[in-house]
C-alpha atoms as an extended CHARMM CRD file, in Angstrom:
* protein
*
       281  EXT
         1         1  MET       CA            -32.4440000000      -15.6090000000      -24.6290000000  PROA      1               0.0000000000
         2         2  SER       CA            -31.4440000000      -19.0450000000      -24.7740000000  PROA      2               0.0000000000
         3         3  LYS       CA            -29.9430000000      -20.8190000000      -21.6860000000  PROA      3               0.0000000000
         4         4  ARG       CA            -27.7730000000      -22.4060000000      -24.4120000000  PROA      4               0.0000000000
         5         5  THR       CA            -25.6680000000      -19.3500000000      -24.5720000000  PROA      5               0.0000000000
         6         6  LEU       CA            -25.0790000000      -19.0210000000      -21.0370000000  PROA      6               0.0000000000
         7         7  PRO       CA            -20.8720000000      -20.1290000000      -19.8500000000  PROA      7               0.0000000000
         8         8  ALA       CA            -21.2170000000      -23.4770000000      -17.8440000000  PROA      8               0.0000000000
         9         9  ALA       CA            -20.0490000000      -23.3510000000      -14.6720000000  PROA      9               0.0000000000
        10        10  THR       CA            -16.4170000000      -24.6110000000      -13.1850000000  PROA      10              0.0000000000
        11        11  ILE       CA            -16.4160000000      -25.9060000000       -9.8870000000  PROA      11              0.0000000000
        12        12  VAL       CA            -14.0290000000      -26.8470000000       -7.7400000000  PROA      12              0.0000000000
        13        13  ALA       CA            -14.7290000000      -27.0150000000       -4.0470000000  PROA      13              0.0000000000
        14        14  ARG       CA            -12.1580000000      -26.7000000000       -1.4260000000  PROA      14              0.0000000000
        15        15  PRO       CA            -11.8890000000      -29.8580000000        1.4390000000  PROA      15              0.0000000000
        16        16  GLY       CA            -13.4030000000      -27.7050000000        4.7840000000  PROA      16              0.0000000000
        17        17  MET       CA            -14.1710000000      -24.7340000000        3.1340000000  PROA      17              0.0000000000
        18        18  ARG       CA            -17.9780000000      -23.6570000000        3.2160000000  PROA      18              0.0000000000
        19        19  THR       CA            -20.0940000000      -20.3260000000        1.4170000000  PROA      19              0.0000000000
        20        20  GLU       CA            -22.6580000000      -19.7040000000        3.9700000000  PROA      20              0.0000000000
        21        21  THR       CA            -25.7010000000      -17.1650000000        4.0550000000  PROA      21              0.0000000000
        22        22  THR       CA            -24.9410000000      -13.3260000000        4.6190000000  PROA      22              0.0000000000
        23        23  PRO       CA            -27.4430000000      -12.2760000000        7.7290000000  PROA      23              0.0000000000
        24        24  ALA       CA            -28.6020000000       -9.3570000000        5.4240000000  PROA      24              0.0000000000
        25        25  ALA       CA            -30.2680000000      -12.1520000000        3.2060000000  PROA      25              0.0000000000
        26        26  LEU       CA            -31.8970000000      -13.9200000000        5.7570000000  PROA      26              0.0000000000
        27        27  GLU       CA            -33.0050000000      -10.8950000000        7.8030000000  PROA      27              0.0000000000
        28        28  ARG       CA            -35.1840000000      -10.0470000000        4.1550000000  PROA      28              0.0000000000
        29        29  TRP       CA            -36.2980000000      -13.2020000000        3.4630000000  PROA      29              0.0000000000
        30        30  ASN       CA            -39.9090000000      -14.3630000000        3.8400000000  PROA      30              0.0000000000
        31        31  PRO       CA            -39.9870000000      -18.5290000000        3.8690000000  PROA      31              0.0000000000
        32        32  ASP       CA            -43.7370000000      -18.1760000000        3.4190000000  PROA      32              0.0000000000
        33        33  VAL       CA            -43.8940000000      -16.4630000000       -0.0420000000  PROA      33              0.0000000000
        34        34  GLN       CA            -44.8980000000      -19.5970000000       -2.5000000000  PROA      34              0.0000000000
        35        35  ALA       CA            -46.1050000000      -19.6850000000       -5.7000000000  PROA      35              0.0000000000
        36        36  ALA       CA            -50.1410000000      -19.2370000000       -5.8690000000  PROA      36              0.0000000000
        37        37  SER       CA            -51.2740000000      -22.3350000000       -6.9040000000  PROA      37              0.0000000000
        38        38  ASP       CA            -53.5220000000      -25.4240000000       -5.4040000000  PROA      38              0.0000000000
        39        39  GLY       CA            -50.5410000000      -28.0990000000       -6.0190000000  PROA      39              0.0000000000
        40        40  GLU       CA            -47.4770000000      -27.7200000000       -8.0960000000  PROA      40              0.0000000000
        41        41  ALA       CA            -47.2860000000      -29.4080000000      -11.2950000000  PROA      41              0.0000000000
        42        42  ASP       CA            -44.9660000000      -32.7050000000      -12.0160000000  PROA      42              0.0000000000
        43        43  ASN       CA            -42.6370000000      -30.6270000000      -14.0360000000  PROA      43              0.0000000000
        44        44  THR       CA            -41.9090000000      -27.8400000000      -10.8310000000  PROA      44              0.0000000000
        45        45  ILE       CA            -38.8730000000      -27.5040000000       -9.4840000000  PROA      45              0.0000000000
        46        46  SER       CA            -39.2210000000      -25.7370000000       -5.7470000000  PROA      46              0.0000000000
        47        47  VAL       CA            -36.4550000000      -23.3710000000       -4.6480000000  PROA      47              0.0000000000
        48        48  LEU       CA            -37.8590000000      -22.6640000000       -1.3600000000  PROA      48              0.0000000000
        49        49  ASP       CA            -35.1670000000      -23.0930000000        0.9840000000  PROA      49              0.0000000000
        50        50  VAL       CA            -31.3240000000      -22.2580000000        1.4140000000  PROA      50              0.0000000000
        51        51  ILE       CA            -29.0120000000      -23.4150000000       -1.0950000000  PROA      51              0.0000000000
        52        52  GLY       CA            -27.2790000000      -26.3330000000        0.1980000000  PROA      52              0.0000000000
        53        53  ALA       CA            -28.0230000000      -29.0360000000        2.8120000000  PROA      53              0.0000000000
        54        54  ASP       CA            -28.4510000000      -27.3530000000        6.4210000000  PROA      54              0.0000000000
        55        55  TRP       CA            -28.2960000000      -29.2180000000        9.8240000000  PROA      55              0.0000000000
        56        56  TYR       CA            -30.9720000000      -31.4800000000        9.4160000000  PROA      56              0.0000000000
        57        57  GLY       CA            -29.9490000000      -32.2520000000        6.0730000000  PROA      57              0.0000000000
        58        58  GLU       CA            -32.6080000000      -30.2950000000        4.4580000000  PROA      58              0.0000000000
        59        59  GLY       CA            -32.6510000000      -27.2640000000        2.0130000000  PROA      59              0.0000000000
        60        60  VAL       CA            -31.8520000000      -27.2250000000       -1.8330000000  PROA      60              0.0000000000
        61        61  THR       CA            -29.0370000000      -29.0790000000       -3.3080000000  PROA      61              0.0000000000
        62        62  ALA       CA            -27.8970000000      -30.4280000000       -6.7220000000  PROA      62              0.0000000000
        63        63  LYS       CA            -28.3890000000      -34.0770000000       -6.0710000000  PROA      63              0.0000000000
        64        64  ARG       CA            -32.4560000000      -33.5170000000       -5.4890000000  PROA      64              0.0000000000
        65        65  VAL       CA            -32.5400000000      -30.9090000000       -8.1400000000  PROA      65              0.0000000000
        66        66  SER       CA            -30.5270000000      -33.4160000000      -10.7990000000  PROA      66              0.0000000000
        67        67  ALA       CA            -33.2310000000      -36.0310000000       -9.6120000000  PROA      67              0.0000000000
        68        68  ALA       CA            -36.6130000000      -33.7960000000      -10.0350000000  PROA      68              0.0000000000
        69        69  LEU       CA            -34.7550000000      -33.0720000000      -13.3470000000  PROA      69              0.0000000000
        70        70  ARG       CA            -34.5230000000      -36.8800000000      -14.4300000000  PROA      70              0.0000000000
        71        71  ALA       CA            -38.3940000000      -37.5960000000      -13.2800000000  PROA      71              0.0000000000
        72        72  ILE       CA            -39.3290000000      -34.9980000000      -15.2670000000  PROA      72              0.0000000000
        73        73  GLY       CA            -37.4200000000      -36.0300000000      -18.0470000000  PROA      73              0.0000000000
        74        74  LYS       CA            -37.5950000000      -34.0880000000      -21.8640000000  PROA      74              0.0000000000
        75        75  ARG       CA            -40.1610000000      -31.8540000000      -20.8320000000  PROA      75              0.0000000000
        76        76  ASP       CA            -40.3370000000      -28.0940000000      -20.1030000000  PROA      76              0.0000000000
        77        77  VAL       CA            -39.3530000000      -27.1670000000      -16.5220000000  PROA      77              0.0000000000
        78        78  VAL       CA            -41.0500000000      -24.6910000000      -14.3700000000  PROA      78              0.0000000000
        79        79  VAL       CA            -38.1580000000      -23.4460000000      -11.3620000000  PROA      79              0.0000000000
        80        80  ASN       CA            -39.8200000000      -21.2660000000       -8.4870000000  PROA      80              0.0000000000
        81        81  ILE       CA            -37.4980000000      -19.3440000000       -6.3850000000  PROA      81              0.0000000000
        82        82  ASN       CA            -37.8220000000      -17.7820000000       -2.9520000000  PROA      82              0.0000000000
        83        83  SER       CA            -34.1320000000      -18.0240000000       -1.5000000000  PROA      83              0.0000000000
        84        84  PRO       CA            -31.5990000000      -16.2910000000        0.7170000000  PROA      84              0.0000000000
        85        85  GLY       CA            -28.8830000000      -18.4420000000       -1.1520000000  PROA      85              0.0000000000
        86        86  GLY       CA            -26.5880000000      -20.8780000000        0.7050000000  PROA      86              0.0000000000
        87        87  SER       CA            -23.7670000000      -22.7740000000       -0.1980000000  PROA      87              0.0000000000
        88        88  PHE       CA            -22.1990000000      -21.0020000000       -3.7700000000  PROA      88              0.0000000000
        89        89  PHE       CA            -20.7470000000      -24.5070000000       -5.2610000000  PROA      89              0.0000000000
        90        90  GLU       CA            -24.1560000000      -25.5400000000       -5.0620000000  PROA      90              0.0000000000
        91        91  GLY       CA            -25.6710000000      -23.0530000000       -6.5190000000  PROA      91              0.0000000000
        92        92  LEU       CA            -23.3710000000      -23.7090000000       -9.3790000000  PROA      92              0.0000000000
        93        93  ALA       CA            -24.1420000000      -27.2180000000       -9.3850000000  PROA      93              0.0000000000
        94        94  ILE       CA            -27.8590000000      -26.5850000000       -9.8590000000  PROA      94              0.0000000000
        95        95  TYR       CA            -27.3990000000      -23.4340000000      -12.6290000000  PROA      95              0.0000000000
        96        96  ASN       CA            -25.5000000000      -26.4330000000      -14.7490000000  PROA      96              0.0000000000
        97        97  ALA       CA            -27.7360000000      -28.9380000000      -14.2080000000  PROA      97              0.0000000000
        98        98  LEU       CA            -30.6810000000      -26.2960000000      -15.1970000000  PROA      98              0.0000000000
        99        99  ARG       CA            -28.5040000000      -25.0880000000      -18.2120000000  PROA      99              0.0000000000
       100       100  GLU       CA            -28.2990000000      -28.5570000000      -19.3950000000  PROA      100             0.0000000000
       101       101  HSD       CA            -31.9230000000      -29.5740000000      -19.4020000000  PROA      101             0.0000000000
       102       102  PRO       CA            -32.7690000000      -30.4470000000      -22.8270000000  PROA      102             0.0000000000
       103       103  ALA       CA            -36.4010000000      -28.8760000000      -22.8340000000  PROA      103             0.0000000000
       104       104  HSD       CA            -37.2580000000      -25.2520000000      -21.7770000000  PROA      104             0.0000000000
       105       105  VAL       CA            -36.7190000000      -23.7200000000      -18.6150000000  PROA      105             0.0000000000
       106       106  THR       CA            -38.9580000000      -20.8280000000      -17.0650000000  PROA      106             0.0000000000
       107       107  VAL       CA            -37.4580000000      -19.1160000000      -14.1210000000  PROA      107             0.0000000000
       108       108  LYS       CA            -39.9810000000      -17.4920000000      -11.2950000000  PROA      108             0.0000000000
       109       109  VAL       CA            -38.6790000000      -15.8060000000       -8.3690000000  PROA      109             0.0000000000
       110       110  LEU       CA            -41.2260000000      -15.1460000000       -6.0240000000  PROA      110             0.0000000000
       111       111  GLY       CA            -39.6800000000      -13.6430000000       -3.2110000000  PROA      111             0.0000000000
       112       112  ILE       CA            -35.8200000000      -13.4940000000       -3.3300000000  PROA      112             0.0000000000
       113       113  ALA       CA            -33.1450000000      -15.3130000000       -4.9690000000  PROA      113             0.0000000000
       114       114  ALA       CA            -30.0040000000      -14.0580000000       -2.7410000000  PROA      114             0.0000000000
       115       115  SER       CA            -26.9100000000      -14.9470000000       -3.9300000000  PROA      115             0.0000000000
       116       116  ALA       CA            -26.0810000000      -18.5880000000       -4.8580000000  PROA      116             0.0000000000
       117       117  ALA       CA            -29.7280000000      -18.4460000000       -5.6970000000  PROA      117             0.0000000000
       118       118  SER       CA            -29.4120000000      -15.6470000000       -8.2850000000  PROA      118             0.0000000000
       119       119  VAL       CA            -27.1690000000      -17.6270000000       -9.9350000000  PROA      119             0.0000000000
       120       120  ILE       CA            -29.2990000000      -20.2520000000      -10.4540000000  PROA      120             0.0000000000
       121       121  ALA       CA            -32.0640000000      -17.9580000000      -11.6420000000  PROA      121             0.0000000000
       122       122  MET       CA            -29.8130000000      -17.0440000000      -14.4240000000  PROA      122             0.0000000000
       123       123  ALA       CA            -30.1320000000      -20.5720000000      -15.9720000000  PROA      123             0.0000000000
       124       124  GLY       CA            -33.6130000000      -20.3150000000      -17.4110000000  PROA      124             0.0000000000
       125       125  ASP       CA            -34.3720000000      -19.9670000000      -21.0150000000  PROA      125             0.0000000000
       126       126  GLU       CA            -37.2170000000      -17.3560000000      -19.4080000000  PROA      126             0.0000000000
       127       127  ILE       CA            -37.0860000000      -15.3460000000      -16.0540000000  PROA      127             0.0000000000
       128       128  GLN       CA            -39.8220000000      -13.7810000000      -14.3980000000  PROA      128             0.0000000000
       129       129  ILE       CA            -39.9450000000      -12.0360000000      -11.1400000000  PROA      129             0.0000000000
       130       130  ALA       CA            -42.3530000000      -10.7160000000       -8.6080000000  PROA      130             0.0000000000
       131       131  ARG       CA            -42.7260000000       -6.8920000000       -8.8160000000  PROA      131             0.0000000000
       132       132  SER       CA            -41.8350000000       -6.9200000000       -5.2930000000  PROA      132             0.0000000000
       133       133  GLY       CA            -39.1670000000       -9.3480000000       -5.5290000000  PROA      133             0.0000000000
       134       134  PHE       CA            -35.1660000000       -9.1790000000       -5.7200000000  PROA      134             0.0000000000
       135       135  LEU       CA            -32.4680000000      -10.2170000000       -6.9000000000  PROA      135             0.0000000000
       136       136  MET       CA            -29.1910000000       -9.9470000000       -4.6100000000  PROA      136             0.0000000000
       137       137  ILE       CA            -25.4770000000      -10.4410000000       -5.9280000000  PROA      137             0.0000000000
       138       138  HSD       CA            -22.6780000000      -10.4190000000       -4.3890000000  PROA      138             0.0000000000
       139       139  ASN       CA            -18.9130000000      -11.9220000000       -4.1420000000  PROA      139             0.0000000000
       140       140  THR       CA            -18.6010000000      -15.1520000000       -2.7050000000  PROA      140             0.0000000000
       141       141  TRP       CA            -19.0590000000      -14.8400000000        0.7420000000  PROA      141             0.0000000000
       142       142  ILE       CA            -17.2680000000      -17.4270000000        3.2850000000  PROA      142             0.0000000000
       143       143  VAL       CA            -16.4960000000      -17.9630000000        6.9520000000  PROA      143             0.0000000000
       144       144  ALA       CA            -12.8500000000      -18.3570000000        7.1020000000  PROA      144             0.0000000000
       145       145  SER       CA            -10.1910000000      -18.3990000000        9.6830000000  PROA      145             0.0000000000
       146       146  GLY       CA             -5.9290000000      -18.5610000000        9.9950000000  PROA      146             0.0000000000
       147       147  ASP       CA             -3.1290000000      -16.0590000000       10.1440000000  PROA      147             0.0000000000
       148       148  ARG       CA             -2.5180000000      -13.4300000000        7.1640000000  PROA      148             0.0000000000
       149       149  HSD       CA             -0.9280000000      -15.7900000000        4.8690000000  PROA      149             0.0000000000
       150       150  ALA       CA             -4.1270000000      -18.4050000000        5.1700000000  PROA      150             0.0000000000
       151       151  LEU       CA             -6.4490000000      -15.7230000000        4.5690000000  PROA      151             0.0000000000
       152       152  ARG       CA             -4.2530000000      -14.5360000000        1.5810000000  PROA      152             0.0000000000
       153       153  ASP       CA             -4.9280000000      -17.6220000000        0.1590000000  PROA      153             0.0000000000
       154       154  VAL       CA             -8.1750000000      -18.4710000000        0.7530000000  PROA      154             0.0000000000
       155       155  ALA       CA             -8.9220000000      -14.3670000000       -0.8170000000  PROA      155             0.0000000000
       156       156  ASP       CA             -7.0580000000      -15.7360000000       -4.1380000000  PROA      156             0.0000000000
       157       157  TRP       CA             -8.8880000000      -18.6260000000       -4.1280000000  PROA      157             0.0000000000
       158       158  LEU       CA            -11.8970000000      -17.1540000000       -4.3540000000  PROA      158             0.0000000000
       159       159  GLU       CA            -11.5370000000      -14.8200000000       -6.7090000000  PROA      159             0.0000000000
       160       160  PRO       CA            -12.2470000000      -17.0920000000      -10.0290000000  PROA      160             0.0000000000
       161       161  PHE       CA            -15.8020000000      -17.8390000000       -8.5530000000  PROA      161             0.0000000000
       162       162  ASP       CA            -16.3160000000      -14.2610000000       -8.2670000000  PROA      162             0.0000000000
       163       163  ALA       CA            -15.3810000000      -14.1730000000      -11.8960000000  PROA      163             0.0000000000
       164       164  ALA       CA            -17.7280000000      -17.1020000000      -13.1090000000  PROA      164             0.0000000000
       165       165  ALA       CA            -20.4360000000      -15.3770000000      -11.0840000000  PROA      165             0.0000000000
       166       166  VAL       CA            -19.5120000000      -11.6990000000      -13.4470000000  PROA      166             0.0000000000
       167       167  ASP       CA            -19.4980000000      -14.2150000000      -16.1550000000  PROA      167             0.0000000000
       168       168  ILE       CA            -22.9040000000      -15.5100000000      -15.8320000000  PROA      168             0.0000000000
       169       169  TYR       CA            -24.3780000000      -12.3900000000      -15.2990000000  PROA      169             0.0000000000
       170       170  ALA       CA            -22.8580000000      -10.7520000000      -18.3470000000  PROA      170             0.0000000000
       171       171  ALA       CA            -24.0480000000      -13.7270000000      -20.4160000000  PROA      171             0.0000000000
       172       172  ARG       CA            -27.5830000000      -13.3150000000      -19.0470000000  PROA      172             0.0000000000
       173       173  THR       CA            -27.9010000000       -9.2340000000      -19.1080000000  PROA      173             0.0000000000
       174       174  GLY       CA            -25.5970000000       -7.9510000000      -21.6970000000  PROA      174             0.0000000000
       175       175  MET       CA            -24.0530000000       -5.5180000000      -19.1740000000  PROA      175             0.0000000000
       176       176  ASP       CA            -20.6430000000       -4.7350000000      -18.9370000000  PROA      176             0.0000000000
       177       177  ALA       CA            -18.2890000000       -6.9330000000      -16.7220000000  PROA      177             0.0000000000
       178       178  LYS       CA            -16.3970000000       -4.2930000000      -15.0320000000  PROA      178             0.0000000000
       179       179  GLU       CA            -19.8610000000       -2.3840000000      -13.9500000000  PROA      179             0.0000000000
       180       180  LEU       CA            -21.2670000000       -5.8550000000      -12.3110000000  PROA      180             0.0000000000
       181       181  ALA       CA            -17.8020000000       -6.8160000000      -10.8010000000  PROA      181             0.0000000000
       182       182  LYS       CA            -18.0510000000       -3.4970000000       -9.0100000000  PROA      182             0.0000000000
       183       183  MET       CA            -22.1350000000       -4.4250000000       -8.3570000000  PROA      183             0.0000000000
       184       184  LEU       CA            -20.4440000000       -7.5100000000       -6.6060000000  PROA      184             0.0000000000
       185       185  ASP       CA            -18.4330000000       -5.3360000000       -4.6950000000  PROA      185             0.0000000000
       186       186  ARG       CA            -21.1630000000       -3.7000000000       -3.2120000000  PROA      186             0.0000000000
       187       187  GLU       CA            -23.2820000000       -6.2330000000       -2.6320000000  PROA      187             0.0000000000
       188       188  ALA       CA            -26.6090000000       -5.0520000000       -5.0230000000  PROA      188             0.0000000000
       189       189  TRP       CA            -30.0470000000       -5.6470000000       -4.2130000000  PROA      189             0.0000000000
       190       190  ILE       CA            -32.1580000000       -5.1480000000       -7.6580000000  PROA      190             0.0000000000
       191       191  GLY       CA            -35.7530000000       -5.3390000000       -7.3990000000  PROA      191             0.0000000000
       192       192  GLY       CA            -38.5440000000       -6.3330000000      -10.0250000000  PROA      192             0.0000000000
       193       193  ASN       CA            -39.0650000000       -3.4240000000      -12.4160000000  PROA      193             0.0000000000
       194       194  ASP       CA            -35.0900000000       -2.9530000000      -12.4010000000  PROA      194             0.0000000000
       195       195  ALA       CA            -34.1130000000       -6.7080000000      -13.0500000000  PROA      195             0.0000000000
       196       196  VAL       CA            -36.0920000000       -6.3860000000      -16.4990000000  PROA      196             0.0000000000
       197       197  SER       CA            -34.3780000000       -2.9520000000      -17.1530000000  PROA      197             0.0000000000
       198       198  LYS       CA            -31.0610000000       -4.5320000000      -16.7680000000  PROA      198             0.0000000000
       199       199  GLY       CA            -31.7590000000       -7.2380000000      -18.3400000000  PROA      199             0.0000000000
       200       200  PHE       CA            -31.7210000000       -9.6540000000      -15.3350000000  PROA      200             0.0000000000
       201       201  ALA       CA            -35.2510000000      -11.0880000000      -16.0920000000  PROA      201             0.0000000000
       202       202  ASP       CA            -37.6880000000      -11.3210000000      -18.6960000000  PROA      202             0.0000000000
       203       203  SER       CA            -40.9770000000       -9.7890000000      -17.4630000000  PROA      203             0.0000000000
       204       204  LEU       CA            -42.8990000000       -9.0800000000      -14.2750000000  PROA      204             0.0000000000
       205       205  LEU       CA            -45.0890000000      -11.9780000000      -12.7300000000  PROA      205             0.0000000000
       206       206  SER       CA            -48.5250000000      -11.0590000000      -12.2190000000  PROA      206             0.0000000000
       207       207  ALA       CA            -49.8910000000      -10.0940000000       -8.9150000000  PROA      207             0.0000000000
       208       208  ASP       CA            -51.7130000000      -13.1990000000       -8.7800000000  PROA      208             0.0000000000
       209       209  ALA       CA            -48.8300000000      -15.7460000000       -9.3380000000  PROA      209             0.0000000000
       210       210  VAL       CA            -47.2270000000      -15.0660000000       -5.5570000000  PROA      210             0.0000000000
       211       211  GLU       CA            -49.2830000000      -15.5300000000       -2.6250000000  PROA      211             0.0000000000
       212       212  ASN       CA            -48.0190000000      -15.4560000000        1.4560000000  PROA      212             0.0000000000
       213       213  ARG       CA            -48.8830000000      -18.7980000000        2.5920000000  PROA      213             0.0000000000
       214       214  ALA       CA            -47.5990000000      -19.0030000000        6.2010000000  PROA      214             0.0000000000
       215       215  ARG       CA            -47.7880000000      -22.5990000000        7.3920000000  PROA      215             0.0000000000
       216       216  ASN       CA            -47.0970000000      -21.2350000000       10.8460000000  PROA      216             0.0000000000
       217       217  SER       CA            -45.7810000000      -18.0400000000       12.0180000000  PROA      217             0.0000000000
       218       218  ALA       CA            -44.3300000000      -18.8080000000       14.4550000000  PROA      218             0.0000000000
       219       219  GLU       CA            -42.4000000000      -21.9130000000       12.3320000000  PROA      219             0.0000000000
       220       220  GLY       CA            -41.3430000000      -19.5780000000        9.6920000000  PROA      220             0.0000000000
       221       221  ARG       CA            -39.7340000000      -17.2960000000       12.4530000000  PROA      221             0.0000000000
       222       222  SER       CA            -38.1860000000      -19.6550000000       14.2990000000  PROA      222             0.0000000000
       223       223  THR       CA            -36.5550000000      -21.5070000000       10.8790000000  PROA      223             0.0000000000
       224       224  VAL       CA            -34.9370000000      -17.9520000000       10.0250000000  PROA      224             0.0000000000
       225       225  ALA       CA            -33.7410000000      -17.6170000000       13.2480000000  PROA      225             0.0000000000
       226       226  ALA       CA            -31.9340000000      -20.6530000000       13.5170000000  PROA      226             0.0000000000
       227       227  HSD       CA            -30.5440000000      -20.1750000000        9.9460000000  PROA      227             0.0000000000
       228       228  LYS       CA            -29.1740000000      -16.4010000000       11.5590000000  PROA      228             0.0000000000
       229       229  LEU       CA            -27.9380000000      -18.2160000000       14.5490000000  PROA      229             0.0000000000
       230       230  ASP       CA            -25.9250000000      -21.4110000000       12.3550000000  PROA      230             0.0000000000
       231       231  THR       CA            -24.4610000000      -18.3330000000       10.4560000000  PROA      231             0.0000000000
       232       232  LEU       CA            -23.2130000000      -16.1820000000       13.5390000000  PROA      232             0.0000000000
       233       233  LEU       CA            -21.9450000000      -19.5380000000       15.3790000000  PROA      233             0.0000000000
       234       234  ALA       CA            -19.9300000000      -20.0090000000       11.7810000000  PROA      234             0.0000000000
       235       235  GLN       CA            -18.7010000000      -16.1350000000       12.4260000000  PROA      235             0.0000000000
       236       236  LEU       CA            -17.1760000000      -17.5710000000       15.9850000000  PROA      236             0.0000000000
       237       237  ASN       CA            -15.7640000000      -20.1980000000       14.0690000000  PROA      237             0.0000000000
       238       238  VAL       CA            -17.8340000000      -22.8940000000       16.0120000000  PROA      238             0.0000000000
       239       239  PRO       CA            -17.6320000000      -25.9200000000       14.3280000000  PROA      239             0.0000000000
       240       240  ARG       CA            -20.5490000000      -27.1530000000       11.9350000000  PROA      240             0.0000000000
       241       241  SER       CA            -21.1130000000      -29.9440000000       14.1320000000  PROA      241             0.0000000000
       242       242  GLU       CA            -21.6620000000      -28.2990000000       16.9660000000  PROA      242             0.0000000000
       243       243  ARG       CA            -23.3580000000      -25.7180000000       15.6960000000  PROA      243             0.0000000000
       244       244  ARG       CA            -25.7200000000      -27.9240000000       14.5390000000  PROA      244             0.0000000000
       245       245  GLU       CA            -25.9640000000      -29.6090000000       17.7640000000  PROA      245             0.0000000000
       246       246  ILE       CA            -26.6980000000      -25.9970000000       19.8350000000  PROA      246             0.0000000000
       247       247  VAL       CA            -29.4960000000      -25.6400000000       16.8960000000  PROA      247             0.0000000000
       248       248  GLN       CA            -30.9620000000      -28.4570000000       17.2210000000  PROA      248             0.0000000000
       249       249  ALA       CA            -31.4290000000      -28.0830000000       21.0060000000  PROA      249             0.0000000000
       250       250  LEU       CA            -32.8970000000      -24.7860000000       20.6900000000  PROA      250             0.0000000000
       251       251  LYS       CA            -35.4850000000      -25.8010000000       18.4700000000  PROA      251             0.0000000000
       252       252  GLY       CA            -36.3880000000      -29.3420000000       20.2780000000  PROA      252             0.0000000000
       253       253  GLY       CA            -39.9880000000      -29.9450000000       20.9600000000  PROA      253             0.0000000000
       254       254  THR       CA            -41.3950000000      -27.0270000000       18.5300000000  PROA      254             0.0000000000
       255       255  HSD       CA            -43.3710000000      -29.9010000000       16.9480000000  PROA      255             0.0000000000
       256       256  ASP       CA            -44.9810000000      -30.9200000000       20.3000000000  PROA      256             0.0000000000
       257       257  ALA       CA            -48.4890000000      -30.8820000000       19.3140000000  PROA      257             0.0000000000
       258       258  ALA       CA            -49.6690000000      -29.9770000000       22.8950000000  PROA      258             0.0000000000
       259       259  ALA       CA            -47.8790000000      -27.1170000000       22.8560000000  PROA      259             0.0000000000
       260       260  THR       CA            -46.6540000000      -25.8430000000       19.6040000000  PROA      260             0.0000000000
       261       261  GLY       CA            -47.4020000000      -22.6870000000       19.8950000000  PROA      261             0.0000000000
       262       262  THR       CA            -46.2350000000      -21.7010000000       23.5150000000  PROA      262             0.0000000000
       263       263  GLN       CA            -42.6810000000      -23.9900000000       22.8920000000  PROA      263             0.0000000000
       264       264  ASP       CA            -42.4260000000      -21.7800000000       19.2620000000  PROA      264             0.0000000000
       265       265  ALA       CA            -42.7060000000      -18.5020000000       21.0250000000  PROA      265             0.0000000000
       266       266  ALA       CA            -40.4120000000      -19.8180000000       23.6080000000  PROA      266             0.0000000000
       267       267  VAL       CA            -37.6190000000      -20.9970000000       21.3170000000  PROA      267             0.0000000000
       268       268  ILE       CA            -37.8580000000      -18.0910000000       19.2620000000  PROA      268             0.0000000000
       269       269  ALA       CA            -37.3660000000      -15.6790000000       22.3910000000  PROA      269             0.0000000000
       270       270  GLU       CA            -34.3370000000      -17.8360000000       23.1950000000  PROA      270             0.0000000000
       271       271  VAL       CA            -32.9160000000      -17.9410000000       19.7360000000  PROA      271             0.0000000000
       272       272  SER       CA            -33.2810000000      -13.7370000000       19.4330000000  PROA      272             0.0000000000
       273       273  ASP       CA            -31.3920000000      -13.5530000000       23.2940000000  PROA      273             0.0000000000
       274       274  LEU       CA            -28.7050000000      -15.6420000000       22.0580000000  PROA      274             0.0000000000
       275       275  LEU       CA            -28.4900000000      -14.2600000000       18.8450000000  PROA      275             0.0000000000
       276       276  ALA       CA            -28.3400000000      -10.5380000000       20.3780000000  PROA      276             0.0000000000
       277       277  SER       CA            -25.8460000000      -11.7760000000       22.9220000000  PROA      277             0.0000000000
       278       278  LEU       CA            -23.9520000000      -12.7900000000       20.0160000000  PROA      278             0.0000000000
       279       279  LYS       CA            -23.6760000000       -9.7600000000       18.0870000000  PROA      279             0.0000000000
       280       280  SER       CA            -22.5110000000       -7.9600000000       20.8920000000  PROA      280             0.0000000000
       281       281  ILE       CA            -19.2100000000      -10.0640000000       21.3070000000  PROA      281             0.0000000000
């Protein structure tokens, strides 16, 4: 299908409100899954991290994707995705940018396209997914605090975003909107074959199109653990600036070449211990 038939997404972010990556998505995300290639073509955009800027200012943002599209110009684009999701608002903005691109957009789901990343994936003229890949769709997931009046207000404010996601998935798949809403309610994980049969994707990627390219196994585990820690701290209402300081302190020193392996292992163990203690609170 053509992305021209997809609805544009309306983005009305709320000051002080930030959507978060779910622990379940982080648990299933393998950041080492990448496209099997000696080098990416200059018309390829990689969505291989959380959506939205993290505590280091890293992550996939609409600003970066828009800049890449401007550099590519009116040429076809390939978008490689392996992301646990993140900021739903950034995801909608990236979806809009890809939807408006004047040339053909091919989306390749290499690993997982969860939450906001699944919305981004829908913006392709053609969507391919690894046989072992997954899409995950759910209602907008945030961390909020306040009394019952404030939380009711937040719930009411979130409804249009869930409806927007349903509209996008329905336009892409042709599925009934009520059925899709139920899938979002229960958080649905959709495997490669199922994604094709339901219309979330057009075809399966060939087995040799994806590889597990470990940059550094300790570094990869540390990255995932740090994202989990940030999410749990958010659930405990720790301000984002303080969360950033905690994560940076725990990750500090991991890039010292003299003792990288030992330091990475120590950081991972420290993060794991802290995660276990936070879960028990």
